[in-house]
N, C-alpha and C positions, 0 to 999 in steps of 0.2 A: 504494500500500500504506500503510495507516494505521498510526500508531505503536502502537496496541494490538495489532497483529499482530506487533510486534517483541518481545513479552513473553517468548517462548521463546528469544530470543537473549541472549547474555551482554553485560555492560556494554561491552566493547571493540567487539563487533560492532554494537551499537546506536550507539555513538559514530561508528564508520566511516560508517554509513548517514547519520547526521545531517550529518556534514561533507561527504559527497559530495552530499547533497541541496542543501546551501547553495552548493556549488561543484562542479559536475559535472566540471570539468577539473582538480581538485586532484590533485597528484602524490603518489605513494607516499611520497616524502621529506617532503613537507609534512604528510601524514597522520601519519607517524612522529613528526615534531616536535611536533605538536599533542597527540598521544596519549602522548608520552614512551615510545615503543616503538622497537625496531629496525625498519629497513625490511623485512628478511625476514619479521618477525612480521606486519607490515601486509600484505605480499604474501600470506601464508598466510590471514589473515583475509578478504581480498578473494576469494581462491580459494574459500574455504569458503562465502562468501555467494553467489558465482556458482553453485556446485553446489546450494545450497539454494533458488535462484531469487529471491533478494532483489534482486540486481543482475545486469545483463546483460553486464558486461565491455566497456563502450564506451570512449570516448576518455579517461576519467579514470583508467583503469588504464594508466599509462605506465611503460615500462621505461626508466629514466633511464640505466642503464648495462647493458652486456651481461653475462650471467651467467658465473660460473666453473662449468664443468661438471666434476664430480669423478667419475671412473670407476674402479671397483675394489671393494675390500672393504668390506662392511658386515655386521658380525656381532655376536653376543652375547659380551661379555667377562665371564668369570667369574674372580674373583680369590679365592684362598685364602691367608690370612695365617697363617703358622705362629706360634703363641704363644711358643714357647721355642726351644731349639736344634733345628736340622734333624736328624732321625734317619731314615736310609734303611732300607728293608726292614721298616718297622714303621709303626704308626699314629701320626700327628702331630696334636695338638689344633690346631684352626684356627678362625678366624671368616672369613666369606665375604661377598662383595658381587657384584652382577650389574648390568652397565651395557651400554648400546649402545656398540659399538666398531667396529673396522675402519679401516684406514688412510684410504681415500677418505672414509668417513663422518666420521671424526674431524676430518680436515682440513676437510671441508665444514662441520661444526659450528663449528669455530674461525673460519672465514671468515664464516659467517653471524652469529656473535656480533660480529665486527668490522665488520658492516654491509654485507657483500657479498651480492649476489644469487647463490644457489647452486642448481644442479640436480644431484641425485645419480643416477648411472647405475650400477646393480649388478644382481646376481641374488639372489633370495630365495626361500625356500620358502613354501608356503601353510600356515603353521603359527603357533603362538603366539609363537615366537621372533621371526618377522618382524613380527608385530603389535606386539610390545614395542619393536623397533627403530624402526618407523614412528612410533609415538607419541612416542618420545624425540627423533626427528630432525625431524619436520615443522615444529616452530616455527622452525627455522633454515635449512631448505632445502626445495626442491621434490622430492617423492618420487613424482611421478606417472609417471616414466619408468623405474621399476624393473621388470625382467623377472621374472615370477613363475613358479615351477615346482612342480607338485603332487607330483612324485615325488622331489624333492630336498630335503634338509634345509638350512635356513638356516645359514650359516657360524657357527662358534663358535671362541672363543679362550679357553683356560683357563690361567691363570698361577698358579703357586705362588711366594709371596714370603716371604723371611725377615723377621725382626722389624726389620731395618734398611731394609726396602723393596726389597732387591735380589732380582732374579729367580733362583729356584732351578731351575725347569723350566717350560716352556710347552708346551701341546698345542694344535695348530691343525687344525681340520676345515674346510678351505677348498675342497673339491672342487667346490662349486657354482659357483665363479667361472670354471671351465672353460666354463660356459654363456654367458659374455660373448663372443660370437662376432662376426666381422665382419658377419654378416647382421643381428644385433640392432643393431649400431652404425650400419649403413647406414640403418636406419629413423629414426635420430636425426640424420641429416645436416642437415636444416633448422635444428634447434636448435644443433648444433655449429658451423654456419657463422656464427652470430651471437654466438658466445662471446667473452668477453674473453680466455679461455685455456681449454685443456683440461688438467686435472690428472689424471694417470693413475698408479695404483700398479701394481707388478709382480706383483700377484696375478692380473692379467689374462693370458690365454694369449698365446703369442708371436704367433700370427696376428692377434690383436686389436691388439697393439702395433704390428705392421707396418702394419696398416690405418690406425691412428690417426696414425702419423708421416707416412705418405704423404698422408693427408687434410689434415694440417696444412700440409704443403708446398704442396699444390695450392690450398688455400683461404687461405693466408697467415694461419693462426690459430696463435698461440703454443701450444706444448705443453710441459708439465712432466712428466717421468718421476720418480717417487719410488720408490727401491728399498725392498724390504721384508725381504730376507734374502739371505745369500750364495748359497745354492743357486739362487735365482730370478734371479740376474744373467744366467744363460744364456738367459733369455727376451728380452733386449734385441735389437732388430733389428741385423743386420750393418751396415747403413748408417745411421749416426746423424746424417748431414748434415740440418740443419734442426731438430734437437731444441733447443728454446729453453733448457730447464733440465734438468740432471740433479742430483738431490739424493741423495747416497749417503753411506755411512760407510766407515771405514777397512777393516773386514773385507770388506765387499762389493766394494770396489775391489781389494783384494788378491786376492780370489777370481776376479774377472773377468780381471785381467791376469796372474795367477799370479806375484805379486811380494810382497815384504814391505816395509812402510813403517816403518822403524825410526828415521828422523830427519826433521827438518823439511824438509831438502833433498829427501829422497825423497818426502815428502808433497806438496811443491810440484811436483815433477816428475810426480807422478801426475795433478795437475790439468792440467798441460801436455799430458799424454798423452791425457786425455779431450778437451781442446780440439782436439788434432790429429786426433781421430776425427770432428770435425764438430759437436761439442756447442758451443752458443754461450755458455752460462753453466754453471759447474760449482761444486758445493759438496761437499767431503768433510769430514764431521764426524769427530772423534776423541776423544769422551768428554771427560774432564777437561782434555785438552790444547787444546780449542777447535775452531775451524773454519778450514779453508782454502777460500777462495772466489776465483773468478777468471773473467775473460773476456779476449779479445784486445785490446779497446779500453781497458779500465780497468786491466788488470794483475791480479796475484794478491796477495791479502792474507791474512795470518794474524790472526784475531780470537780472543783468548784466551777461555776459558770463565769463568763467574762461580763463584767459590768459595761453596759453601753449607754452613752449619753443620749443617743437618738436611735429609734427604730423606725425604719421606713415602711417595712411590710413584713408581716410574720409568715406569709404564705411561702412554703418551700423550705423553711428553715429545718424542719424535721427531716426532710428528705436529704438535705445537704449534710446534716449530721450523720445519717445512716450511711450515705455513700462514702464519706470520708473515713468512717470506721471500717467499712469493708475494704476500701483502698489500702489503708494503713495495715490492716491485718494481712491482706494478701501480700503486702510488701515485707512481712515478717516483723512488724513493729510489736512492742509490748502492749499489754492492756492499757496502762496509763497513757502511753504515747498515742495509741489508737483513739482513746477517748479525747485526748487533747486535739487531735486532728479533726475529729467530729465537731468539737466545740468551736474551734477556729473557723471551720467552713460554715457552720450555722451562724456564727456571729457576723461574718462578712455578708452572708445572705440576708440577714435581718436588716443590714444597712443598704441593701440593694433594692431597687424597684422591681427587679426581675425574680421570677420563681427559681430560676437557675442563674446565678450571677455570671455575667458575660466575660469576666476576666479570669475565670478559673482555669488553672493548669497545675501540673504537679509542682513546678517551680514556684508558682504563686502561693500554693497551699503551704509549702515549706516556709516561705517568707512570712506568711500570715501567722504561722505558729510561732515563729521567732518574735514577731512584732507584738503578739498578744500574750506571750508567756510572762 
């Protein structure tokens, strides 16, 4: 294929072809370095060139590390910011934004920006909302394994925030995630068996969570469950043995065990309770009071939160925390350092108007940890 046939390609696509032509065995990481792009962005460029017929996907397309497979919610986030004081039972002046959201998708974008290879597994409608999500997500993750349904609406999350950025009320249309069934997941067994880990949010139905924890035990694949709300804690499998990570907050833990966490001792005891149920690593967040994190080998640690003078938007901070915990753990960091990575990423996200902050990278996260320590 001659270079004049590349004219319809953008600059980055043409650069990828030239580099591959000069070194057919060049790795995605080397391509990323030469092009000054993230490796997930390079992977998506290559995938697009394969689909367009410019390259055939031979040995030079190397997977240097196994992907993180994010399973769960991917929806449209609509945020309405009230301009003045909140007034109920009447009209409130607002300004609004729309972004791609969802716990699994948000964590996937954070990890993609941090340089991890990510595959998103979710359910979406055949509608404009899904097209919007796909366009926003594809630079950071592989969206080829999304299950599409013509008679279901893509998930949506609508948040009303006061002028300080605190949540007033949220409306979640998440029915489509009931379509993430074991039958759909079984078709992805080859991909899941090669994963660095499975990240699963509790928007998935209980039968899917049961299947995934059993799959992880049988295949020795690490699996991370991320809680999404107190009511959905009942979806957790009865047998949690083999669950690599559980990331939850105080309210969700209180709801699951029917207890109240009023002191640090009770907070610590709740971590011990999760560990006694077979979970290998546990995180319980508690807002401004910080994080309690623990496992049987390293012990249990309390990591204080970072005090912020200004909060722009709370949406996405929890997902930023979870993604940085996963990233640091996959990088071999200790429990305290993993928690500090999560807290730093959450703090910077709280100061951003975006659900996933736009300046995130592995280097930036390291700088943020140093700055905020």
